[in-house]
N, C-alpha and C positions, 0 to 999 in steps of 0.2 A: 271331512272325510278324506282318508288317504287313498290316493290313486295307485293301484297296483299294476305292475307291468309283468308280462310273462318272462320267466327266467331266460328264455331263448333270446329275446330282444336285448336284454341287458348283457348277456354273455357275448353276443355277436359284436356289440359296440365296445366291449371291454378288451377283447382279444382280436387281433387280425386273423384272417383265414389261415395264414401260414402257421399259426400257433395252436390251433385246435383241429380235431377231426370229427366227422359225423359218423357215429356208430349206432345202428338200430334207432334212428330218429333222434338221438340225443347228442349233444356236443360234449366232447371230452378233450381235455388238453393233451397234446402230444407229449411223449416221454422225452425229457431233455437229457442231453449228453454233454459232459464238460469239454470234450475234445473231439476233433474230427476222427482221430484214430479209434476212439471208443465206439463211435457211431459206425464206422466202417467194419470194425470187428464184429459188431452185432449183425450187420448185413451178411457178412461172410459166414458167421456161425449158424445162422438160420436159413442160409441159402435163398435169400430174397432176390428175385429177378425183377428188373426194372425199378428198383428203389435206389434213391440217392440221398446222401446226407447234405444238409444245407444249414447255413447259419441264420437263425431267426433274428430279424431286426428288432423284435419287441423285447425278448428276454436275453439276447446275446448268448444263447446256448445253441447247440446243434440238435436238429431234429431229422427224422427220416421221412421222406415223402415218396409217393409213387409217381413214376414218369410214364405218361401215355405215349404210345408209339403210333 
């Protein structure tokens, strides 16, 4: 008999926390950007306050994350 694991457990082990986000109780990968300039342009275009672009160590692409104050 094959032992089945919930998708949530598999996903959390596959991707580190910096690579995915939790929306409505589900884990979704963050949108990748090829350059820092592209990520900063997205932040400026959508007027996102307290968001910062960072380099993901897992996929070596840029993501946008929220900064708590």
